[in-house]
N, C-alpha and C positions, 0 to 999 in steps of 0.2 A: 502493500501497500503504498501511494507516494503523497507527499504532502503538498499544497500549494500554500502560504502566507502570506497574505500582502497588507500594509501600514496604510489607514487612512485617516488624513487631516481629522476628519469631520462626520459627523451620521449619514447626513445626506451623499457625501461621496459612500459612504460603505453601503448605503441604500442602492446609490443609483447600479454600484458595481456587482451588485450582489442582484441588480435585475438584467443585467448584462449576460451574466453567464445563468440565467434562468432561461434567457431568448435564444442561447444559442443550444437550449435544449441538454441541456446538461442537467442531472440527476439532483432534485433539490434537496435531498435529506443529506447528501454533501455538502451542501453549500452553511457554514456557519458564520455567524455575526459573534464576535466575542467583543465589548466592549460596553461601558455603563448602558443601562436598561435590555442587554442583550444578555448572552450567557459570560461567565467568567472564564481563567480560565481553569481553576479548582472545576468547576462545574463542568466544562468541554473536557479532561480529562489532560491537555496539553502538556501541562505541567504537572509530572507523576514525581514522586518522591525515589530515587534510585533506592530499591533494596539492599541491603547488608547483608548478602549472600556468602562471601568470602572475606574473610578479613583480610586487609594489607599488612602484614607482621613484614612483609621486609626489611622494614629499619630496626624492625629486634633481630634478625636473622645479622647485621654489619654493628648494631648499637650494646650487644650484650657482651661479644668479646672485646672490644674495644673499651667497653667500662669496666672490665675487668680488668682488662691488662693496665689501663689507667688506674683504677683504684689501686692494684698490688704496686706498681711502680710509687704511686703517690704514697702510699706507706712505709715504702722501701728506702724514700731518700726521706721521707721525714722522719722515720723512724720513730712514729706515735704507736703506741701502747693500749693496744685496745683490750688487750685479756692478758691475765700474766701467765702466759704459758710457753711464750717463745717467739721468737722474731718472725718463723717459718708462718707459724699458726695467724700471726696476728698480720701479716701480710696478704692471706687468702682469704683473710676475713674484709681487708681492703678491697682487695680483687669484688669479691660479693658483696660489697656493698657501693661499689662501680657501677657492677652489671646491675644491681637494682636501680639505680639512678637509669643507664642506659636506657633498660625494660620502659620504668616509665616515663623518659623522655620520650623514644619511640611510639607509648601509648597516647601520650597529651596530641603531639605533632601529628598522627594519626587521626585522629580523631577531631583537631583543627580545621585540617585543611580540608578533609570529608567533606566537614558542612559545606563550604563555602567553595569547591569546587567540582557539587556533586550532578549539575545539569547546566549545560554549558548553554542552553541559550532561555533560561527561564528568565534569568536579571532581566535581558532584553525586550523580552514579551514582555514582563511587568511592568517595566517604567516606560514601557511605549503605553500601554492601559493606563497607567498613573499620571502619564500627561493630559489624560484627554483623550487621546487616539481611539479607532478599532482597529481591528485585525478582520479579514477575511479567510477564513481556513477551509480549503478544500481538497481532499479527499479522494483519490480515486486508482485507476491506474494510471499508469507512463503517459497514452494517447491521452485519455480525459486532463492530466492534468498540462500535455501538453497546449491541449486547445484552451482550457479556461487560464495559459497565462499568455496567449494569444489574445485573447478576450479583452485581460487585465491591463496588457498594455496600452491599449486608450487611453487611460487613465493615469490620472497624475500617481502616481503609489509614493 
């Protein structure tokens, strides 16, 4: 299924574009207007939150060993006594603390960037609608979308 999305400055232009699509004998159930007084992006289902089916834990694979090495080296250089059991055990505990920090950092970065980069075009559509513009959404086969594109080229999009 292919989609054509056109942005119009006001309601009158969007309605005349829809009428032009209907005059070309395109299926009306495949034409939608999004904007004030019409469907919203949530109603239409254009912007769907991406399900987190797989966790992006690629940072963990890098930051766990690096964190361990940094924690071990820091304890080795600073000679910090965490417990009174010996130097090697203190350095291993320092490495484990560094690995824990690496894991927490990977988790925080993965979650914060996952929210902002979840849907590429969603901010673009929402910003247009928030500015009072209207979207015409047409979905159909490649042949129908080309026909609709040719029809809408006559309008100032």
